[in-house]
C-alpha positions in Angstrom: -55.5 1.5 9.9 -51.9 1.8 10.9 -49.6 4.4 12.4 -47.0 5.4 9.7 -44.6 7.9 11.3 -44.2 10.8 13.6 -45.2 14.1 11.9 -43.6 16.4 14.4 -42.6 16.8 18.0 -44.3 19.5 20.1 -42.4 21.0 23.0 -43.7 23.6 25.4 -42.1 26.9 26.2 -43.0 29.9 28.4 -44.7 33.0 27.0 -42.2 35.3 25.3 -39.6 32.7 24.7 -39.5 32.9 20.9 -36.2 34.7 20.6 -34.5 32.1 22.9 -36.1 29.3 20.9 -34.7 30.8 17.7 -31.3 31.1 19.1 -31.2 27.5 20.3 -33.1 25.6 17.6 -32.3 27.9 14.7 -28.8 29.4 15.3 -27.2 26.6 17.4 -28.9 23.4 16.1 -29.3 24.8 12.6 -33.0 24.1 12.0 -34.7 26.6 9.7 -37.8 28.3 11.1 -41.0 27.7 9.3 -43.8 30.2 9.5 -46.8 28.9 11.5 -50.2 29.1 9.8 -51.7 32.5 10.5 -54.5 31.1 12.7 -52.0 29.4 14.9 -49.3 32.1 14.9 -51.5 34.3 17.2 -50.9 31.8 20.0 -47.1 32.5 19.9 -44.4 29.9 19.7 -42.4 28.9 16.6 -41.9 25.9 14.3 -38.5 24.6 13.1 -38.5 22.2 10.2 -35.9 20.6 7.9 -37.4 17.9 5.7 -38.9 15.2 7.9 -37.5 16.7 11.1 -40.1 19.0 12.7 -39.9 20.5 16.1 -42.8 22.8 17.1 -42.6 24.9 20.2 -45.9 26.1 21.7 -46.6 28.6 24.5 -47.9 27.2 27.7 -49.0 29.7 30.3 -48.2 27.4 33.3 -45.0 26.1 31.6 -43.0 23.3 33.2 -40.1 21.9 31.3 -40.0 18.2 30.2 -37.1 16.9 32.3 -37.4 13.2 31.5 -39.5 13.0 28.3 -37.5 14.2 25.4 -37.0 14.0 21.6 -33.9 12.0 20.5 -32.4 13.7 17.5 -30.0 11.9 15.1 -27.1 14.1 14.2 -23.9 14.0 12.1 -20.6 15.3 13.6 -21.7 15.2 17.2 -18.2 16.5 18.4 -18.7 19.7 16.3 -22.3 20.1 17.7 -21.1 19.6 21.2 -18.5 22.4 20.7 -21.1 24.7 19.3 -23.5 24.0 22.2 -20.7 24.6 24.7 -19.6 27.8 23.0 -23.2 28.9 23.1 -23.3 28.5 26.9 -25.4 25.3 26.9 -24.3 22.6 29.5 -23.9 19.1 28.1 -24.9 16.1 30.2 -23.5 12.6 29.7 -25.6 9.5 30.4 -25.0 5.8 30.4 -23.6 4.5 27.1 -26.0 3.3 24.5 -24.7 0.6 22.3 -24.1 1.7 18.8 -24.2 5.4 19.5 -22.3 8.4 20.8 -24.8 10.6 22.6 -25.2 13.6 24.9 -28.1 15.4 26.5 -28.6 19.2 26.6 -31.4 21.3 27.9 -33.0 23.8 25.6 -33.3 27.4 27.0 -36.5 26.4 28.8 -35.1 23.3 30.5 -36.6 20.8 28.1 -34.4 17.7 27.8 -33.0 17.1 24.3 -31.0 13.9 23.4 -28.5 14.1 20.5 -27.3 10.8 19.1 -24.8 9.9 16.4 -24.4 6.3 15.2 -20.9 5.0 15.9 -18.7 4.6 12.8 -19.7 1.3 11.0 -22.9 1.0 13.0 -26.4 1.2 11.6 -28.0 2.2 14.9 -31.5 1.1 16.0 
Protein backbone atom coordinates (compact mmCIF):
# COMPACT_ATOMS: atom_id res chain seq x y z
CA UNK A 1 0.00 0.00 0.00
CA UNK A 2 1.25 3.48 -0.84
CA UNK A 3 -0.08 6.92 -1.59
CA UNK A 4 0.54 7.78 -5.23
CA UNK A 5 -0.68 11.33 -5.92
CA UNK A 6 -3.35 13.86 -5.12
CA UNK A 7 -6.36 13.25 -7.34
CA UNK A 8 -8.03 16.62 -6.73
CA UNK A 9 -8.30 19.52 -4.32
CA UNK A 10 -11.73 20.28 -2.85
CA UNK A 11 -12.50 23.83 -1.76
CA UNK A 12 -15.72 25.00 -0.16
CA UNK A 13 -17.96 27.78 -1.37
CA UNK A 14 -21.26 29.24 -0.19
CA UNK A 15 -24.57 28.22 -1.73
CA UNK A 16 -25.27 29.98 -5.04
CA UNK A 17 -21.61 30.75 -5.76
CA UNK A 18 -21.31 28.80 -9.01
CA UNK A 19 -21.26 31.86 -11.31
CA UNK A 20 -18.53 33.53 -9.24
CA UNK A 21 -16.56 30.26 -9.25
CA UNK A 22 -16.85 30.01 -13.04
CA UNK A 23 -15.66 33.59 -13.47
CA UNK A 24 -12.59 33.08 -11.26
CA UNK A 25 -11.52 29.49 -11.93
CA UNK A 26 -12.76 29.31 -15.52
CA UNK A 27 -12.49 32.79 -17.01
CA UNK A 28 -9.56 34.23 -15.04
CA UNK A 29 -7.45 31.16 -14.22
CA UNK A 30 -8.39 29.43 -17.48
CA UNK A 31 -9.43 26.05 -16.07
CA UNK A 32 -12.12 24.28 -18.09
CA UNK A 33 -15.23 23.27 -16.20
CA UNK A 34 -15.97 19.54 -16.12
CA UNK A 35 -19.56 18.39 -15.58
CA UNK A 36 -20.08 16.81 -12.17
CA UNK A 37 -21.58 13.33 -12.13
CA UNK A 38 -25.36 13.63 -12.11
CA UNK A 39 -25.80 12.24 -8.60
CA UNK A 40 -23.31 14.83 -7.25
CA UNK A 41 -24.49 17.76 -9.38
CA UNK A 42 -27.68 18.02 -7.31
CA UNK A 43 -25.53 19.22 -4.39
CA UNK A 44 -24.39 22.31 -6.32
CA UNK A 45 -20.81 23.41 -6.77
CA UNK A 46 -18.62 22.92 -9.82
CA UNK A 47 -15.50 21.10 -10.92
CA UNK A 48 -12.60 22.54 -12.92
CA UNK A 49 -10.13 20.13 -14.48
CA UNK A 50 -7.25 20.36 -16.93
CA UNK A 51 -5.29 17.13 -17.23
CA UNK A 52 -3.96 16.25 -13.79
CA UNK A 53 -4.97 19.61 -12.27
CA UNK A 54 -8.37 19.21 -10.64
CA UNK A 55 -10.06 21.76 -8.39
CA UNK A 56 -13.54 20.86 -7.13
CA UNK A 57 -15.74 23.41 -5.38
CA UNK A 58 -18.45 22.07 -3.11
CA UNK A 59 -21.27 23.93 -1.45
CA UNK A 60 -21.06 24.24 2.32
CA UNK A 61 -24.15 25.67 4.05
CA UNK A 62 -22.17 27.16 6.96
CA UNK A 63 -19.30 28.19 4.68
CA UNK A 64 -16.12 29.70 6.11
CA UNK A 65 -13.22 30.45 3.75
CA UNK A 66 -9.87 28.71 4.07
CA UNK A 67 -7.63 31.64 5.00
CA UNK A 68 -4.44 29.68 5.80
CA UNK A 69 -4.84 26.23 4.22
CA UNK A 70 -4.56 26.55 0.45
CA UNK A 71 -3.67 24.86 -2.81
CA UNK A 72 -0.35 25.90 -4.36
CA UNK A 73 -0.74 26.01 -8.14
CA UNK A 74 2.26 25.95 -10.48
CA UNK A 75 1.80 28.45 -13.30
CA UNK A 76 3.59 29.65 -16.39
CA UNK A 77 3.89 33.40 -17.09
CA UNK A 78 3.02 34.58 -13.60
CA UNK A 79 3.32 38.28 -14.59
CA UNK A 80 0.57 37.86 -17.20
CA UNK A 81 -1.63 36.01 -14.72
CA UNK A 82 -1.06 38.72 -12.10
CA UNK A 83 -2.20 41.34 -14.62
CA UNK A 84 -5.28 39.29 -15.51
CA UNK A 85 -6.18 38.88 -11.83
CA UNK A 86 -5.68 42.59 -11.12
CA UNK A 87 -7.73 43.55 -14.16
CA UNK A 88 -10.46 41.21 -12.91
CA UNK A 89 -10.59 43.05 -9.59
CA UNK A 90 -8.76 40.43 -7.51
CA UNK A 91 -6.26 41.74 -4.94
CA UNK A 92 -2.81 40.16 -5.00
CA UNK A 93 -0.91 39.50 -1.77
CA UNK A 94 2.85 39.17 -1.51
CA UNK A 95 4.52 36.94 1.05
CA UNK A 96 8.05 36.16 2.12
CA UNK A 97 10.23 34.98 -0.76
CA UNK A 98 10.41 31.26 -1.45
CA UNK A 99 13.74 30.16 -2.87
CA UNK A 100 13.47 29.10 -6.50
CA UNK A 101 10.03 30.62 -7.11
CA UNK A 102 8.21 33.79 -7.94
CA UNK A 103 4.89 33.58 -6.12
CA UNK A 104 1.80 35.48 -5.14
CA UNK A 105 -1.37 34.81 -3.18
CA UNK A 106 -4.90 35.69 -4.22
CA UNK A 107 -8.26 35.00 -2.62
CA UNK A 108 -10.91 33.35 -4.76
CA UNK A 109 -14.32 35.11 -4.79
CA UNK A 110 -15.22 33.34 -1.54
CA UNK A 111 -12.07 34.26 0.43
CA UNK A 112 -10.27 30.92 -0.02
CA UNK A 113 -6.51 31.48 -0.20
CA UNK A 114 -4.81 30.41 -3.45
CA UNK A 115 -1.02 30.37 -3.95
CA UNK A 116 0.33 30.80 -7.48
CA UNK A 117 3.96 29.80 -8.03
CA UNK A 118 6.29 29.96 -11.01
CA UNK A 119 9.75 28.41 -10.88
CA UNK A 120 12.43 31.04 -11.46
CA UNK A 121 14.24 30.82 -14.78
CA UNK A 122 16.83 28.06 -14.72
CA UNK A 123 15.39 26.57 -11.52
CA UNK A 124 13.70 23.21 -11.28
CA UNK A 125 11.70 24.08 -8.16
CA UNK A 126 10.83 21.69 -5.37
